[in-house]
N, C-alpha and C positions, 0 to 999 in steps of 0.2 A: 586242449593246453590252458594252463594254468594263467592266471591275470593276476598281477596285487594291485588294486592302484587306492592309493594315497591322499589326502589333505588333512589342510587343518597349520602347517607349519608356521612360522612364521617368526617377527618383533614383536617383543613383550620385554615392558620394564623388567627390573629385578620385583619381587616378591609378588608378578602378577602371575594368568591361570593363562591357558590355552590347551583343547582339544584335539588329539590326531584321530581319524577315520582310512581305516583300510578295509580294502569290500574285495574280499575274495570271489573270483568268477570261473569256469573251468572245470574241472571234475577233480572233487575235491573231496569226496567222502570219506578214501581213506586216512589221513590226513587229519591229527585230533586236536592238533597243539599253535594257536597262533600267537604272535608277540610283537615284541620293538627291541630291537636292537640302536644302539647306537654308535656314531666315530665323530670323533671332532678330531681337528687336522693334528697332525705327526702320534696318534693316540690308535689303539688296536682297536675294531669292531669290539659292542662288552654289550653286555645283555642285559636289559631295560627292566622289560619285567611280563608271563608271560599266562597264558592260562589255558585250559584245557578243556577240552567238550562237556567234562562231568566238572567246572568249571574250580577247579585247581589253579590254585596262585602262585608267581613267585615273583619273587621281584631283588633288585638289586639295592644292599644294605643302602647307595647313597641314594635312594629314593621312595622308601621306606614310609611309609605315613603322609608323605604331598603326592604321589601320584598313586592314579587307581586305574587297572584294567579292568574293561569289559567285552561279553561278548554278546551277539543277538545271531543265534545258530538260523534264522527264520532269512535274515538277508546277508546271511557268510561274513561278516562286517565285526574289525574289532576294536574298539576305542582304546587309545588310552588321555586321561583326565589328569593334565600335572598344573598342579596348585605350588604353591611359595615359590618361582621358580629363580631358580639364580643363575649368575653369568658361567658357574662353573656347570650347568646343562647345556649350556651352546654345543651344537652337534647337528651332522645329518643324521637323524631318524629313520634305521629302517626298518618294515612290515615284514615279518617273515608268516611261513606255513607250511607247517613239520608235521615233528612227529614230536613224541617227550626226546626222544635222542637225537633230531637229526633238524636237520633247516634243509625242506624240498623249494622250499619257493620263497626269492626278496621282490620286495615293491622296488620301487625305483628313485625312490628314500625324501624328504623333505627334509626343510634347514629351519633349525628352530634357533633363535637367537638373541640371548636374554640381556639385556642392553641400558643401559640408561644416557 
């Protein structure tokens, strides 16, 4: 059984920073991609950033230059450093684990709210 545990969400002012953390446990050795989606009220879930076990990264255009994804394979953990946060970044952020083509597992979601 694979489990993803997220942490790091919260309330931050515009221009502030947060770091999200997601740790995977279980039989994950065939799944090489981890990353983050987000979903704001009334919107579809969208990909924010992903990273493969080879270190290849992909970002949504809206977060390029502000967010950085990284991973620690020894800890089965992926991080999302979010800087220069904007109100439009407000959403529930979901960690995922899968392959380059599919999402196999989701985390429970963590709320990020950017507001003054």
